[in-house]
N, C-alpha and C positions, 0 to 999 in steps of 0.2 A: 352644275349650276352655271348660268351665264355670268359673264363678267360685266360689271357696270362701269360706265365711264361718265365722270362728272367732275366739275370743280366744286369742292365743298367749302362752305364757310366755316368759321371757327365753331366748334361744338357739334357739327353735324356728324351723323353716324351711318356707316354702311356696314352691312353684315354679309359675310359669305359663310355658308354652312358646309362643313366637310362633306365631300362626296363619298368618302370611304370610312366605314366604322372600324372598330377593332374587335377582335375575338377576346374572350375572357382570358386574362393573363394567369399563368400558372404559378402564382404566389400562393402561400397557404391560405390567406384570407380569401383569395379569389376562388379557391377550390374548397371552400368550407362545406359545400353541399356534395362534393364528390369524394370518393374513396381514393386516397393517395396510391400511386402505382406500387409503392413498396408493400402496402397492405394487401393489395390484390395479388401481387406476386407471392407473398408469404402464404396466402390462403391456397395457392396452387403448389406450395412446397418449393418455390423457386426463389432465386435471388435476382433482383434487378439493380444494376449498378451503373455508374457513370465515371468516366475519367474526369479528373478535376485539376485545376490550377490552384495551388495553395493560396496565392496572394489574392485571389478573387473570392475567397470563401467568406464574404460579408454581404450585407444588403440583400437584394433580390436574388443574386446568384447563390449566395449561401443559403438563403431561405428555401429555394427550390431544391438545391442539392441535398439539404438535410431532410426535407419533408417528403420528397418523392422517391428517394432511392435508399436501399438498405445495404449497399456496398459501394465503396469508392476505390478507384484505381488512380494512383498518382500518374499524371500524364507524362511528366519528365523527372519528377523529384527524386526517384529512386534509381535512376540510371547512373552508370558508372561515372560519366563525365560531370555529373552534378554532385555526387556524394564524395568523390575523391579527385577533384580537378588537378591537384598537385599531389604527387606521391607522398603518402603518409599524412596529408592534411585533409581533413574531412569536413563536409558541410551537410549537416543533417537538418537544417532549419526548416525547409519547406516540407520535407518528408515527415518530420516530427509534427508540424502544424496540421498536416492532413490526418495523421493518425489521431491526434488530439481531437480534431473536429469529429472524426468518425466515432470516437469513444463517447463524446458528448451527445451524439445523435443516435446512439445505439446502432451503429453500422459496422459491417465488416470492412476490412481493407484487403485488397488484392495487390500484392507486391509485383512491381513491373519495372525492370526485368534484370536478371542477374548476369546472363551470358548472351551477348549480342554482338553482331559485327559492326554495329553503328553506335553513335553517341558514346564513344569511349574517349577517355582523356588523351591528349596528344602525347603525354609522356609514355603512355602505354603503347599506342599505335606506332609511334616513331622510334621505339626502343628496339634494340637487337637482343633477343632472348634465346637461350637454349631451351629445349623442351622442358628440362627440369625447372628452369627459372620460370617459364611461362606457367607451368603447372602449379608452382608454389604461389605465384601471383594470383592466379584464378582461385585457388583454394582459400587464400587469405581474404580475398575480396568477398567471396561467398560467405565464409565463416563470420567475418566482421559484420556484414550487413544483416544477415539472417539472425545472428545472435542478438544484435541490437534490438530487433523487433520480435524476439522470441515471445510467443504467447499472445502477441498483439495482432498478428496477421492471420487471416484464414487460409490464404493460399499465396503461392509464388509462381509467376511465369519464370521458371528457372532458365530454360533455354528458349531463345526467341529466333525464329526464322532460320532454321538450320538447312533448309532444302532449296534447290533450284526448282524451276517450273517442271523440269522433266523427271524430277524425283531423285536426282543425284545430289550429293552433299555440296552445299555452297562453299566456295573457296573463301575461307576467312582466316583471321589470325589464329583462331582456335583449332579449326580443322587442319590447317596447314602445319601448325606447330605441334598438335597433340594427337591428330588422327580422329576418327569418328567416335572413339571412346571418350572424348571429352564430355559428351552428353551424359553418359553413365556416371562419370566421375563427378560432374557438377551436381547431378541429382543426389548422389551419395553424400557429398559434402553438405548440401543443403539440408538433407534429412538429419544428419548428425548434429547440425546447428540448431534445428528446431523440429523434433520428431512429430510435433502436433500440427504443423502446417501442411496443407495439401500441395503437392508439387506437380507442375504442368510443363508440357512442351507446347509452345504457341507458334502459329504460323498463319500466313495469309494465302489466299487462293487454294485453300484446302477445305472449303465449305461443302463442295460437291464431291462425288466420286470421280477422281481423275488420277493422273500419274503422281502428282505431288502428294495428294492425300493418301494414296496407296503406299507410297514410301513412308509416310508418317505412321500409317497403320502397321506396316511391317516392322518399323523400328519399335513402336510401343509393344507389339507382340513379343519381339525379341527381348526387350528389357524386362517384361513381365516374366518371361520364361527363365531369365537369368537371376531373378530375384532383386533386380535394381528397383529402388523405391520410385515409383511413378504412379501418381494418383489420377491424372487427367490429361486431356488434350484441350488446347484452346484454339478455337476457330475464329480468326480475327473478324472476318466478315466486313471488310471495307468494300462495299458493293456499289454497283452502278445501277441507276434507275432501270427497272424492268428486267434485271438480270439475276434474280435470285435463283440459284441452281435448283433444278427440279429434283435432284437427288439429295438435297440437304438433309431431310429427315432420315433417309436411308443411310446416309453417311454417319450421322449422329448415332444411329442405332448400331451400326457395325462396330464403332469404337466402344460403345457401351457394352456390347457383347463380349469385348475383351476383358471386361471387369474394371474399366476406368470410367471416371466421370467425364462429361463433355461440357465445356462452357463456351458460349459465344462471347468473346472477350473485348471486341473493339468495333462494334456495329456502327456503321454509318452508311447512308445510301445517297450518293451524290447525283446531282443532275446538272445538265447544262443550263447556265443562267441566261436570261432571267427565269425565275420560277413562275408558274402560272397554275391555275386551278386544275388543269388536266395532269400536269406533272405532280402536283401535290397529292392528287387522288391516287396516282400510280405509286407514289412513294408510300402512302398509307397502306396500300395493298401489299407492298413489298415488306414493310415492317411487320405487318400482321402475319405474313407467310413465314418470316423468320421466327417470330415468337410462337406461332402455332406449332412449328416443327419442334421447338424446344419443349413446349408444354406436352407434346405427344409422347416424349421419351422420358421415362422416369429418371434416368441417370443424366439427363441434361440438367446441369446444376443451376443454370440461369443465363441471363443476357446482360452484358454491359454495353452501353452506348458510349462511343468515343467522343465525349462531350455532349451535353444535352442541349446546348444553344449554339446557333450558327456563329455567334460572336466569339466563341471559344473553339471553333473548328479549325483543324489543320488543312482542310481540303483546298480552300482558295489559294493558299500559299504554295501548294504542290501541284495541283491540277488546274492549269490555267483555264479560265472560263467556266469552271465547275464550282458548285457550292451548295448551299441550302440543304445540307446532308443530315441534319439532326432533327429531333422531334420538336424543338422550339426555335422560333425565329430569333433574330438579333435583339429584339425588344422583349424577349421572354414570353412571347405569345405562343401558346401551344398550337401546333399545326394539325392537320388531319392525321398525321402519323402518330401524334400523341394519343388521340382518341382510338386509333386502330390498335395501339399497344394495350390501352385500357380494355378494349373489347376482347382482345385475345386472352387477357388475364381475367375476364369475367366481369368487367366494370362497364361504366357508361360509355357508349360509343358515339353519342350525338354531340357535336360541338354546340356551344351556345349561339344564339342568333347574332348575325353580323349587324352592325349599326347600333349595337347596344351602348357603345361609347362614341361620342361625336366631338368634333372640334369646331368652334365658331370664331371666325375672324371679324374684328370690327375696328373701325377708325374712330378713336375717341375724341381727337381734336386735330385741327389742321391749320397751318399758316402758310405763308407764301413760299417758304423753302423746305418745310418739313411737316411731320405729323407724328402723333402718338397713336400707336396701335395696341390692341389687346387680343389675346386668344383665350377663350374659355373652353376647357375640356370637361365634359360632363358624362356621367354614366347612369343608365337606367336599365337594369336587368343584367348587369355585368359589373366587373371591377377591374381596376388596373393597379399593378404594382410598379410600373414604370410607363413612360410615354414618350413619344417623339412625333412631331408634326412637320410636315413639309409643304412648301408652296413655291410657286414660281412667279416672280413679278413680271408684269407686262409693259411697264413704262419706265424702267430704269431706276426704280426706287432702291435705296440702299439703307440697310439698318446701321445705325451708328451707336446704339446702346440698347441693352436688354436687361431686364430684371426678372427674377424668379424662374429663369430658364437659361440654358446654355445654347446660344444661337450662333450659327455660322452661316456665311453667305458666300457662294461661289458663282460669280456671274449673276444671273437672275434667280438662281436656285437658293432657297433658304431652308435650313433644317434647325429646329429648336427641340431640345430634349430637356427633360425634367432636371431640376437642381437636386442636390443630395437630400433635401428635406421635403420635397413635395411630389415625389413620384407616385404615391398612393392616391388613387381616386376610388373611394368606396362606392358601392352600388347606391345610387341616389345622391351622390355627392359630386362636387366639381372643384377644379382648381383653375386659376387664371395666371397668365404671365403677360408682361407688357414690354414695349420697346419704343424707342424713338427712331425715326428714319427720315431720310431726305427724299424730296421728289421735285419734279419740275414739269409743269404743263398739265399733267393729269395724274390721277391716283386710283386706277381701277382696283377693285377688290379681287384678290386672287382666290382661286379655289384651293382649299386646304385639305390635305389628307392626313389622317391619323393612322400611323402605321406601326 
């Protein structure tokens, strides 16, 4: 929409209608006509999970996590540095919170992770240990944590990332101190602590047939032959846009043929930012390819996405310039990837129409140094469980006060998000927020986007 320039008298109104609508947001109310992903997955005999942050399991985040997924993985809450930051002093608060949430929402929990080279407490990594001491520490850690959640967890990623890219064992505290048999020992100790939990070895870059996945295959085959308790392998699947391995299904099948389950445990598909419609379409095709491969193999237990919303994704912090890796954007709007997942599981594949929700900016009153503005967000044919609007001022206007929204301004760019009490916009409904701002000379109406 073109910007208007004029000097307004008190009480005159200018309106700018948003150039960009919003997709249907994946809150339970917004998905009332759709089948939740968890129900679609269950109908296929699969699990669909997500990694979660315990402190966020409220509001829209909690609603989606509970409604759309039938399995939860603690993103960090069960790692050693979290649960035992000081030797002998334990912190189970977030882990317990996630388990309780899962129980309240009839969900499984996947424990992650017991033995890893990373995110260990400094008292452990900085210590000087004999092999016997190190073995005792590891056994105690596994026994303590697994016993605490005995009967409450469906599976554990017991050993995480044991291999280098060429298939050799990674040099770690555990491998260097205990040799390669630390893996068998860890599995044995975990099984003793909870015989009912499924035990996995988990790694990345093992999704297709390659040197690393073949090393994992040979390890699992050897463990099975030795009678070591091993129930499955986890393929992390931190993938790059357009690079789903062509041998993914073949690889899943060869592990299944060993007599173990396979789970896609940490799926995300990152792209170089900014995202656009072409990238999002490719991402949707990639997500569908991964889910299709799992659906095709009976012993593929299911797929867990590593965070369902971009606002909770680790990717931007680790891979500079990359992001948008999950099925929902930062405002909990489902992307094409969400509908591709639903389609792979037998559900609806067509996103709702764009433009179903709009934002309208208006100047309510104006005086020589300032004005009062209002934005109305309305939906017809869709619903929102949260919202955010953006605009850029063209004449130096500055917001000085806002109500019914949380507004920030950086230079000319303004972003306003819903307050805690007015994020929901039902189909056929609307919400408004207002603000005061300063101006000088002219007060053109900006184009607003609802994102």
